C-alpha positions in Angstrom: -29.6 127.7 48.8 -30.3 126.5 52.2 -27.4 124.2 52.0 -25.0 126.9 50.7 -26.0 129.4 53.2 -25.0 126.7 55.9 -21.5 126.4 54.0 -21.0 130.1 54.4 -21.1 129.8 58.1 -18.2 127.8 58.1 -16.0 129.7 55.6 -14.0 131.5 58.4 -13.3 127.6 60.2 -12.7 125.8 56.8 -9.5 126.8 54.6 -11.1 125.0 51.8 -14.2 126.7 52.1 -12.7 130.1 52.6 -10.7 130.1 49.7 -13.3 128.5 47.1 -15.9 130.5 45.2 -19.6 130.5 45.8 -20.2 129.5 42.4 -17.6 126.3 42.7 -19.3 125.4 45.9 -22.6 125.5 44.3 -21.5 123.4 41.5 -19.7 120.8 43.9 -23.1 120.7 45.9 -25.4 119.9 43.0 -23.2 117.5 40.8 -22.8 113.9 41.3 -19.3 112.3 42.2 -18.5 110.4 39.1 -17.0 107.5 41.2 -19.5 107.5 44.0 -23.1 107.9 42.9 -24.5 108.3 46.3 -22.2 111.3 47.1 -22.1 115.0 45.6 -18.6 115.9 44.6 -18.3 118.3 47.7 -18.8 115.1 50.0 -16.2 113.5 48.2 -13.9 116.2 48.8 -14.7 116.4 52.4 -13.6 112.6 52.6 -9.8 114.1 52.3 -10.3 116.5 55.2 -8.7 115.2 58.4 -11.7 116.6 60.5 -14.9 116.0 58.2 -13.5 112.7 56.9 -13.8 110.8 60.3 -17.0 112.6 61.1 -18.7 111.6 57.7 -17.6 108.1 58.5 -18.9 108.0 61.8 -22.1 109.6 60.9 -22.8 107.2 58.1 -22.3 104.1 60.2 -24.9 105.6 62.9 -27.4 106.1 60.3 -27.1 102.6 59.2 -27.1 101.2 62.5 -30.2 103.3 63.3 -32.1 101.8 60.5 -30.8 98.2 61.3 -32.1 98.5 64.8 -35.5 98.2 63.8 -35.5 94.6 63.2 -38.8 93.1 64.3 -41.8 92.4 62.2 -43.8 94.3 64.6 -41.7 97.5 64.3 -41.9 97.2 60.3 -45.5 96.9 60.3 -45.7 99.7 62.7 -43.8 102.0 60.3 -45.8 100.7 57.4 -49.1 101.6 59.0 -47.7 105.2 60.0 -46.3 105.9 56.6 -49.7 104.6 54.9 -47.9 101.5 53.1 -50.0 98.6 52.4 -47.9 95.7 50.9 -49.7 92.9 49.2 -49.6 89.7 51.1 -47.7 88.1 48.4 -45.1 91.0 48.1 -41.5 89.7 47.3 -39.3 90.0 50.5 -36.8 91.6 48.1 -38.9 94.4 47.0 -37.7 97.0 49.3 -38.6 100.1 47.0 -42.2 99.6 48.4 -41.0 100.0 51.9 -39.5 103.4 53.1 -37.6 101.6 55.8 -35.8 99.3 53.7 -35.7 101.7 51.0 -33.8 104.3 53.3 -31.9 101.7 55.0 -30.4 100.7 51.8 -29.5 104.3 50.5 -27.8 104.9 53.6 -25.9 101.6 53.5 -24.8 102.4 50.0 -23.7 105.9 51.2 -21.7 104.5 53.6 -20.3 102.3 51.4 -19.0 104.9 49.0 -17.8 107.2 52.0 -15.8 104.5 53.1 -14.4 104.0 49.6 -13.7 107.5 49.4 -11.9 107.7 52.8 -9.7 104.4 51.9 -8.7 106.4 48.6 -7.6 109.3 50.3 -5.7 107.5 52.9 -3.7 105.5 50.0 -2.8 108.9 48.6 -1.5 110.0 52.2 0.3 106.8 52.5 1.9 107.0 49.2 3.0 110.4 50.0 4.4 109.6 53.3 6.3 106.4 52.0 7.6 108.4 49.2 9.1 110.8 51.6 10.4 108.0 53.7 12.1 106.2 50.5 10.0 103.3 51.2 9.5 102.3 47.4 7.6 99.2 48.2 5.2 100.5 50.4 4.5 103.4 48.3 3.9 101.0 45.6 1.3 99.0 47.7 -0.3 102.3 48.9 -0.8 103.4 45.0 -2.5 100.2 44.1 0.3 98.8 42.0 -1.5 95.1 41.4 1.8 93.8 41.2 3.0 94.9 44.6 -0.4 94.9 46.6 1.3 92.9 49.2 5.0 94.4 48.6 5.1 95.7 52.0 4.4 92.7 53.8 7.1 90.5 51.8 9.8 90.7 54.5 7.2 89.2 57.1 6.8 86.2 55.0 9.7 83.3 55.4 11.6 82.8 52.3 12.6 79.3 50.9 16.2 78.5 51.7 18.3 77.1 49.2 20.0 73.7 49.8 23.5 74.0 51.1 25.9 74.0 47.8 23.3 75.0 45.6 22.9 78.3 43.7 20.3 80.4 45.5 18.0 81.5 42.8 15.4 83.1 44.8 18.0 85.3 46.5 19.5 86.4 43.1 15.9 87.4 41.8 15.5 89.4 45.0 19.0 91.2 44.7 18.1 92.0 41.2 15.0 93.5 42.3 16.2 95.5 45.1 19.0 97.0 42.7 16.0 98.6 40.7 14.1 99.9 43.8 17.4 101.2 45.3 18.2 103.3 42.2 14.4 104.1 41.7 14.1 102.7 38.3 11.6 100.1 39.4 8.8 99.8 37.1 5.0 100.0 38.7 2.3 98.8 36.4 -1.0 100.4 37.4 -4.4 98.9 36.8 -6.0 101.0 34.0 -8.7 99.8 31.9 -9.6 102.2 29.0 -13.5 102.5 28.5 -14.5 102.4 24.7 -17.6 104.3 25.4 -15.9 106.9 27.4 -12.7 107.5 26.2 -10.4 109.0 27.4 -11.9 107.7 30.8 -10.8 104.5 32.2 -11.3 102.4 35.4 -9.1 101.2 37.7 -9.2 97.7 39.7 -12.4 99.0 40.7 -15.0 99.4 37.8 -16.6 102.4 39.4 -13.1 104.1 40.1 -13.0 106.3 36.8 -10.0 108.4 36.1 -9.0 110.5 32.9 -5.9 108.9 30.9 -3.3 111.2 29.9 -0.6 109.2 28.8 -1.7 106.7 26.3 -0.1 106.1 23.1 -3.6 105.8 21.2 -2.9 108.9 20.0 -6.2 109.7 17.9 -8.4 107.4 19.8 -8.6 104.9 17.0 -8.8 102.0 19.4 -12.6 102.9 19.7 -13.4 104.4 16.3 -16.7 103.0 15.2 -15.7 102.0 11.8 -13.0 100.1 13.2 -15.2 98.4 15.9 -17.7 97.7 13.2 -15.3 95.9 11.1 -13.9 93.8 14.0 -17.2 92.7 15.2 -17.9 91.6 11.3 -14.6 90.0 11.1 -14.6 88.1 14.1 -18.2 86.7 13.5 -17.2 85.5 10.1 -13.4 84.6 10.6 -13.2 83.8 14.5 -10.6 85.0 16.5 -7.2 83.0 16.1 -4.9 83.1 12.8 -4.4 79.5 12.8 -0.7 79.3 12.7 2.5 81.1 11.3 2.4 83.0 8.1 3.7 80.0 6.5 1.5 77.4 8.0 -2.1 78.4 7.8 -1.7 81.8 9.1 -1.4 83.8 6.0 -4.7 85.1 4.5 -6.6 87.6 2.7 -6.3 90.1 5.7 -2.7 90.0 6.0 -2.1 90.4 2.3 -4.7 93.1 2.2 -3.2 95.0 5.1 0.3 94.9 3.6 -0.7 96.2 0.4 -2.3 99.3 2.1 0.8 99.8 4.2 2.8 99.8 1.0 0.5 102.1 -0.9 0.5 104.4 2.3 4.3 104.7 2.1 4.3 104.7 -1.7 6.6 101.7 -1.6 6.4 98.6 -3.7 6.0 96.0 -0.8 5.5 95.9 3.2 5.5 93.3 5.8 3.6 92.9 8.8 4.9 91.7 12.1 3.4 90.8 15.5 4.9 94.4 16.9 7.2 96.9 16.0 9.5 95.8 18.6 9.9 92.6 16.6 9.8 94.2 13.2 12.6 96.4 14.3 14.9 93.7 16.0 14.3 91.1 13.2 15.0 93.3 10.3 17.9 95.1 11.8 19.3 92.0 12.9 18.7 90.2 9.7 20.0 93.0 7.3 23.2 93.5 9.3 24.0 89.8 9.7 23.5 89.4 6.1 25.3 92.5 4.6 29.2 91.7 4.6 31.3 93.8 6.7 28.1 96.1 7.5 28.4 98.8 10.0 25.5 100.5 11.8 25.3 104.4 12.5 22.8 104.5 15.3 21.4 107.8 17.0 22.3 107.8 20.7 18.2 108.2 21.4 17.2 105.2 19.5 14.6 102.9 20.7 15.3 99.6 22.5 14.3 97.4 19.6 16.6 99.0 17.2 19.4 98.8 19.9 18.9 95.3 20.3 18.6 94.4 16.5 21.7 96.0 15.8 23.4 94.0 18.7 21.8 90.8 17.5 23.2 91.3 14.0 26.6 90.9 15.2 27.7 93.9 12.9 29.8 97.0 14.0 27.8 99.6 15.6 28.9 103.3 15.6 26.8 105.8 17.8 26.3 109.3 16.8 25.0 112.3 19.2 21.2 112.8 19.1 20.3 114.5 16.0 24.0 115.7 15.4 24.7 116.0 11.7 28.3 116.9 12.2 28.9 114.0 14.3 27.4 111.5 12.1 29.3 112.8 8.8 32.6 112.8 10.7 32.0 109.1 11.7 30.6 108.2 8.2 33.7 109.7 6.7 36.1 107.1 8.6 34.7 104.4 6.4 35.3 103.5 2.8 32.3 104.4 0.6 31.9 100.8 -0.6 31.4 99.7 2.9 27.9 98.5 3.4 26.5 101.1 5.9 22.9 101.5 7.4 21.9 105.0 9.2 19.4 103.8 12.2 17.1 106.9 13.3 13.7 107.9 14.1 11.4 110.5 13.0 9.9 111.6 16.4 11.5 110.6 19.5 8.8 109.4 21.8 10.2 110.6 25.3 11.6 114.0 24.6 9.4 114.9 21.4 12.3 115.9 19.3 12.4 115.2 15.3 15.1 113.8 13.4 16.7 115.8 10.5 15.5 113.2 7.9 16.3 115.1 4.9 19.9 116.1 6.1 20.4 112.5 7.1 19.2 111.4 3.3 21.7 113.7 2.0 24.6 112.3 4.0 23.6 108.8 2.8 23.8 109.7 -0.5 27.3 111.3 0.0 28.6 108.3 1.9 26.9 105.4 0.1 24.7 104.3 3.1 21.2 103.1 3.5 18.4 104.8 5.6 16.5 103.0 8.3 13.8 105.2 9.6 11.6 104.3 12.6 8.2 106.3 12.0 6.3 104.4 15.0 5.4 107.5 16.7 4.8 109.3 13.8 2.3 107.0 11.4 -1.0 108.4 11.5 -0.3 111.8 12.8 1.6 113.4 10.3 1.2 114.2 6.6 -1.9 114.6 4.6 -2.6 110.7 4.4 -0.9 109.9 7.9 2.4 108.4 6.5 4.5 110.1 8.9 7.0 112.8 9.3 8.8 111.9 5.8 5.4 112.4 3.9 4.7 115.7 6.2 8.1 117.5 4.8 6.6 117.3 1.2 3.0 118.1 2.4 1.6 119.7 -0.7 3.2 117.1 -3.0 1.7 114.3 -1.4 -1.7 116.1 -0.8 -1.9 116.9 -4.7 -0.9 113.2 -5.4 -4.3 111.7 -3.6 -4.3 108.1 -2.6 -2.1 107.0 -5.6 0.1 104.3 -4.5 3.3 105.4 -7.0 6.4 107.1 -5.5 7.2 110.7 -6.2 10.4 110.8 -7.1 12.8 113.3 -5.2 10.5 113.4 -1.9 11.9 112.7 1.3 9.7 109.8 1.7 10.9 108.2 -1.7 14.5 108.9 -0.6 14.2 106.6 2.6 15.3 102.9 1.7 13.5 101.3 4.6 10.5 102.7 6.9 9.3 101.0 9.8 5.8 101.5 11.7 3.6 100.3 14.1 -0.2 99.6 14.5 -0.3 99.8 17.7 -0.1 103.8 18.7 -2.1 106.0 16.5 -3.8 103.3 14.5 -5.0 102.0 18.2 -4.5 98.3 17.3 -1.3 96.3 17.7 1.4 95.1 15.3 4.2 96.3 13.3 5.6 96.6 9.8 8.4 97.6 7.4 8.0 99.1 4.0 10.6 99.1 1.0 11.6 97.7 -2.0 10.3 94.5 -3.4 13.5 92.3 -3.0 14.2 94.0 0.2 11.1 92.8 2.0 11.1 89.4 0.3 14.3 88.8 1.8 13.3 89.5 5.3 10.4 87.4 4.8 12.5 84.8 3.8 15.2 85.1 6.7 13.9 86.8 9.5 13.2 84.3 12.5 11.2 86.8 14.2 8.8 86.8 11.4 8.8 83.1 10.3 8.6 81.4 13.8 5.7 83.3 15.1 1.9 83.1 15.0 0.7 85.7 12.7 -1.6 88.4 14.0 -5.6 87.2 14.2 -7.8 88.3 11.3 -9.9 90.4 13.6 -6.7 92.4 15.0 -5.4 92.9 11.1 -8.7 93.9 10.0 -9.3 96.4 12.8 -5.7 97.9 12.0 -6.5 97.9 8.2 -9.7 99.8 8.9 -8.0 102.3 11.1 -5.0 103.0 8.6 -7.5 103.5 5.6 -9.7 105.7 7.5 -6.7 108.0 8.7 -5.7 108.0 4.9 -9.1 109.5 3.9 -9.7 111.8 7.0 -6.9 114.4 8.3 -9.2 116.2 10.6 -8.1 114.1 13.8 -4.6 114.9 13.5 -5.3 118.4 12.6 -7.4 118.8 15.9 -4.8 116.8 17.9 -2.1 119.6 16.9 -4.3 122.3 18.0 -5.0 120.7 21.2 -1.0 120.0 21.6 -0.5 123.8 21.0 -3.2 125.0 23.6 -1.9 122.6 26.4 2.1 123.4 25.9 0.6 127.2 26.1 -1.1 126.5 29.2 1.9 125.0 31.0 3.9 127.7 30.2 1.6 130.2 31.6 2.1 128.4 34.8 5.7 127.9 34.6 5.4 124.3 34.5 8.4 123.0 32.6 8.0 121.3 29.2 10.9 119.9 27.3 10.8 121.7 24.1 9.8 119.8 20.8 7.9 120.3 17.8 5.8 117.0 18.1 2.9 115.9 19.8 4.7 114.6 22.8 4.5 116.9 26.0 7.1 115.9 28.2 6.8 117.5 31.8 10.4 117.7 33.6 10.7 116.7 37.2 14.5 115.9 37.3 14.2 112.9 40.2 13.1 109.5 40.0 11.3 109.2 43.2 9.8 112.4 42.9 8.5 111.6 39.3 6.9 108.5 40.6 5.2 110.2 43.5 4.0 113.0 41.5 2.5 110.2 39.1 0.8 108.7 42.4 -0.3 112.1 43.7 -2.3 112.9 40.3 -3.8 109.4 40.3 -5.0 109.5 43.9 -6.0 113.0 44.5 -7.0 114.2 41.2 -8.0 110.9 39.2 -5.5 111.7 36.6 -3.3 108.8 35.1 0.0 110.0 33.9 2.9 107.6 33.9 6.2 108.9 35.3 9.4 107.9 33.0 12.6 107.2 34.5 16.2 105.6 33.7 16.8 103.8 31.4 14.1 105.0 29.3 15.8 108.7 29.9 18.9 110.0 31.5 19.2 109.9 35.0 18.2 113.6 36.2 15.8 114.0 33.3 12.8 112.0 34.7 9.5 113.3 33.5 5.9 113.0 33.3 5.2 111.9 29.6 1.6 113.4 28.8 0.0 113.0 25.5 -3.2 114.8 24.8 -5.7 113.6 22.1 -8.4 115.0 19.9 -11.0 113.5 22.1 -10.1 115.3 25.2 -12.0 118.5 26.1 -11.0 121.8 26.9 -12.5 121.5 30.4 -10.3 118.1 30.7 -7.4 120.2 29.5 -7.8 122.8 32.2 -8.5 120.4 35.0 -5.1 118.6 33.8 -3.3 122.0 34.1 -4.8 122.8 37.5 -4.0 119.4 38.9 -0.2 119.3 37.5 -0.1 122.7 39.1 -1.2 121.6 42.5 1.1 118.6 42.3 4.0 120.8 41.6 3.1 123.1 44.7 2.4 120.1 46.8 5.5 118.2 46.2 7.7 121.2 45.7 9.0 120.0 42.3 11.4 122.7 40.3 9.6 124.9 37.9 11.2 126.3 34.7 12.7 129.4 36.3 14.2 127.5 39.1 15.8 125.3 36.2 17.1 128.5 34.4 18.5 129.5 37.7 20.2 126.4 37.8 21.7 126.5 34.0 18.9 124.4 32.8 18.4 120.8 32.1 16.9 118.6 29.4 16.5 121.9 27.2 14.3 123.4 30.0 15.4 126.8 31.3 18.3 127.3 29.1 20.0 130.7 29.0 18.7 132.9 26.4 21.5 132.7 24.0 21.3 129.0 23.9 17.5 128.6 23.2 16.6 127.7 19.7 13.0 128.0 18.6 12.0 124.9 16.8 8.6 125.4 14.8 5.9 122.8 15.2 5.5 120.2 12.5 2.1 121.5 11.6 2.2 124.8 10.3 -0.8 127.1 10.7 -1.8 126.7 7.1 -1.9 122.8 7.3 -3.8 122.9 10.4 -6.5 125.4 8.8 -5.6 128.1 11.0 -5.1 130.5 8.1 -8.1 129.9 5.9 -10.5 128.9 8.7 -10.9 125.5 8.2 -9.3 124.2 11.4 -11.4 121.9 13.4 -13.1 123.0 16.7 -11.9 121.9 20.0 -14.1 119.8 21.9 -16.3 121.1 24.9 -17.7 118.9 27.7 -20.6 117.0 26.2 -19.7 117.4 22.5 -19.4 114.0 20.5 -16.1 113.5 18.6 -16.6 113.9 14.8 -16.5 111.0 12.6 -16.0 111.8 9.0 -18.7 109.9 6.9 -17.0 109.9 3.4 -14.2 108.2 5.2 -16.3 105.3 7.0 -17.7 104.7 3.3 -14.4 104.6 1.6 -13.2 102.3 4.4 -16.2 99.9 4.6 -15.5 99.5 0.8 -12.3 97.7 1.2 -14.1 94.9 3.1 -17.0 94.4 0.6 -15.2 91.3 -1.0 -14.5 89.5 2.2 -17.4 90.9 4.4 -20.0 92.0 2.0 -21.6 95.5 1.8 -22.7 97.4 5.0 -26.4 98.6 5.0 -26.8 101.9 6.7 -29.2 101.8 9.5 -30.9 104.7 7.9 -31.5 102.4 4.9 -32.8 99.5 6.9 -35.3 101.8 8.8 -36.4 103.1 5.3 -36.8 99.3 4.0 -38.7 98.2 6.9 -40.9 101.6 6.6 -41.3 100.3 3.2 -42.2 96.8 4.1 -44.7 97.9 6.5 -46.3 100.2 3.9 -46.7 97.1 1.7 -48.4 95.2 4.4 -51.1 98.1 5.0 -51.6 98.3 1.2 -51.9 94.5 0.8 -54.4 94.3 3.8 -56.4 97.2 2.0 -56.4 95.7 -1.2 -57.7 92.3 0.2 -60.4 94.1 1.9 -61.3 95.8 -1.2 -61.2 92.5 -3.3 -63.5 90.9 -0.4 -66.0 93.9 -1.1 -65.9 94.0 -4.9 -66.1 90.2 -5.6 -67.5 88.7 -2.4 -66.3 85.8 -0.3 -66.1 82.2 -1.7 -66.7 83.1 -5.3 -64.6 82.6 -8.3 -62.3 86.1 -8.8 -62.6 87.3 -12.5 -59.0 87.5 -14.4 -59.2 91.1 -14.4 -60.0 91.1 -10.2 -57.0 88.6 -9.8 -54.6 90.8 -12.1 -55.9 94.1 -10.0 -55.3 92.2 -6.6 -51.7 91.0 -7.7 -50.5 94.3 -9.4 -51.6 96.4 -6.3 -49.7 94.2 -4.0 -46.6 94.2 -6.5 -46.6 97.6 -7.4 -45.9 98.9 -3.5 -43.2 96.4 -3.3 -41.4 97.5 -6.3 -41.5 101.3 -5.9 -41.9 101.8 -2.5 -39.0 99.1 -1.5 -36.7 100.0 -4.4 -37.2 103.6 -4.7 -37.7 104.5 -1.2 -35.0 102.3 0.2 -32.3 102.1 -2.7 -32.8 105.2 -4.8 -29.6 104.3 -6.5 -28.0 102.0 -9.3 -27.0 99.4 -6.5 -29.4 97.3 -4.8 -27.7 96.1 -1.7 -28.5 93.3 0.2 -30.6 93.9 3.5 -30.2 91.8 6.4 -33.1 90.0 7.3 -35.2 90.7 4.1 -37.8 87.8 3.7 -37.1 85.5 0.8 -40.5 86.2 -0.9 -39.8 90.1 -1.1 -36.4 89.6 -2.9 -37.7 88.6 -6.5 -40.0 92.0 -6.4 -37.1 94.1 -6.0 -35.1 92.6 -8.5 -32.4 90.9 -6.2 -30.7 87.5 -7.2 -27.1 87.5 -5.5 -26.9 91.2 -5.8 -28.4 92.0 -9.1 -28.6 95.7 -10.0 -31.5 97.8 -11.3 -30.2 100.7 -13.1 -31.2 104.4 -12.6 -32.6 104.6 -16.0 -34.8 101.5 -15.9 -36.1 102.8 -12.4 -37.2 106.2 -14.0 -38.7 104.6 -17.0 -40.6 102.0 -14.9 -42.0 105.1 -12.7 -43.0 106.7 -15.9 -44.6 103.8 -17.8 -45.0 101.1 -15.2 -47.6 102.7 -12.9 -50.2 103.6 -15.5 -49.6 100.0 -17.1 -50.0 98.0 -13.7 -53.2 100.2 -12.9 -54.5 100.3 -16.2 -54.4 96.7 -16.7 -55.7 95.8 -13.3 -58.8 98.0 -13.8 -59.5 96.8 -17.4 -58.8 100.1 -18.9 -57.8 98.6 -22.5 -53.8 98.7 -21.8 -53.7 95.0 -21.3 -55.2 91.7 -20.3 -55.5 89.6 -17.2 -52.8 87.6 -19.0 -49.2 87.8 -19.0 -49.0 89.1 -22.7 -48.6 92.6 -22.3 -46.0 95.0 -20.8 -46.1 98.2 -22.6 -43.1 100.9 -23.0 -41.9 100.2 -19.5 -41.7 96.5 -20.0 -39.9 96.7 -23.0 -37.2 99.2 -21.8 -36.3 97.5 -18.5 -35.6 93.8 -18.4 -36.1 93.6 -14.7 -39.4 95.4 -14.8 -40.3 92.5 -17.4 -39.2 89.8 -15.4 -41.4 90.7 -12.3 -44.0 88.0 -13.2 -41.4 85.3 -12.9 -37.6 85.6 -12.1 -35.6 88.6 -12.2 -33.6 88.9 -15.3 -31.2 91.6 -14.7 
């Protein structure tokens, strides 16, 4: 409270302190900066102040200098005597924890380093802001930390190599082309962002201690660090290594690839699927091959299709007709211009990634049937996110039918997904891996496999990557909770932006595009959010979006907490205020742009893809949004099913709890065995011949705990899993020979009859002899039990 009281005296002098609540100041004073561990959060903010920033820097240097001035041995010894510190004669010189002077000096030095780093970050933000205001893109890039342009501002000072007279000047050509991108503000900057598996959605920049929140990744569900995915990848890497070994035709076609393709075909209820190195390659190779093979083929392409589709159509050499985005009337008009027997392909997407709009899939299928066209649907930004099993929007449109069909791979006639001829998807977005694929009829997939250069002549994906992707796909097929929670978070975020009059391009999907409307301003907003608020959101400029429709593309995930969401909203609000970016009402006054601020009579309310009932809002089964400190839920049943897909290749996984129970049982065996030998020593004496009854008693007391403690405490079911690290001498006792099973019926019989038999025989109660000639009811009814004296027989 003393510190808060001191701050209170300066509220009238400092604008920040004056407008900040006491509770907020208390929180800032008492919480440590995530980036600079020696500073509290208020001190970190103070480094951005034009007055306090330099003062803090000077003062920290003075403190360090003060400690450093005490350099002589006599001075150090004097301090030790005054402080009552007595170091041993052989104390290591590096052990500063025992010396108050050295410890304090080290702390001061660390604080000085942190203050300097915070000051540099604040200055970088100001430099980026000023550079953008002057239109100096290169300087802004350097200030913002773009690794590719860290020295861009100094580039003009370095003499360039001159081309020889009469020869083409290649370097000048490169520079001129780059200048074109800078001049029209379409140059792309790549930030150094390193996502942390254990802190999702947190990442660090080029400095590992400089952590930021990521709000624009395409790992929509956080599956890039799902525990069963990582576990499967680790196990695969240990057994199969890293690389694939070649193309699919040469050593690169394995059980992993075939298994994933079978899973993807089942996901979309299609007869076949084919995996590529990326979905860009899948789209390019498939459209190029198909268009070049079909005689007189005509492509009908949505005006907002992805670059991979545009390039594939271009590479095919086929005729291309572009129809207006999601405009069914325009599409039909253009289809009607060609004979029905002309091969035609309608290429479109389900979710358009930069605006968040959704294609009219069912209606396009109707037109395709009417005019004799094939349908090519790109579900890249939808697989994993929509539908009861995550097959995409086409599955979602017949939600209940697919939910009722469960995991059957059979097509459901009449459904939208069944009507689509060709589906393409990615493994690199919602599934958190890398790779792409196509799914369709058996002959279609085989034709692409046989003719597409993009598939034939490239190294196949490594087994570890394929295994991770397969685990991710299967987990999401079994568990709907992640995508339902994503849907709830998207709704909440869009609602908060609407309340702040922050312009969001309307759409029914998970994409949240915040309109800026100016290329330079969009880049400046991205830099400001990163430098001032530690929030990473990438700006999207031409040619990805039309000029004048530049935006910040925000993607929330199920793993973002409510506190992080609120922090983002406040940060974007501050960015709009600071940079003077237009709000929704301002766009409305200008007549609207990109669907934002349209006149009321032009506004079309498009419902979310996920309905209230599908999200669980109606019946009260909706998942809970995360709060700070809560862990993301991982579904145990989905994990179990996912693991089972890899039993053949990797073996079964033993749960940690099972292993602990196993070794607890082993420990009990050791204790009982020690007690048994002690009893034997007392009963029969040392150095004397042990009677046959005594020998049986000792042996049986040793075996019984192994059988019953290990078998029933650990396994407790019909299957006996392999336990990593189990000693070989224990395996015969629990009936394990290469995965032998011990039935529950046998186990219960052994419990009922075996224990009295063993104890009775060992104690000479007339239930048997010291020889292996008896066995009683338990031995007769359970072959595993009967084989305990030798090899297990079941």
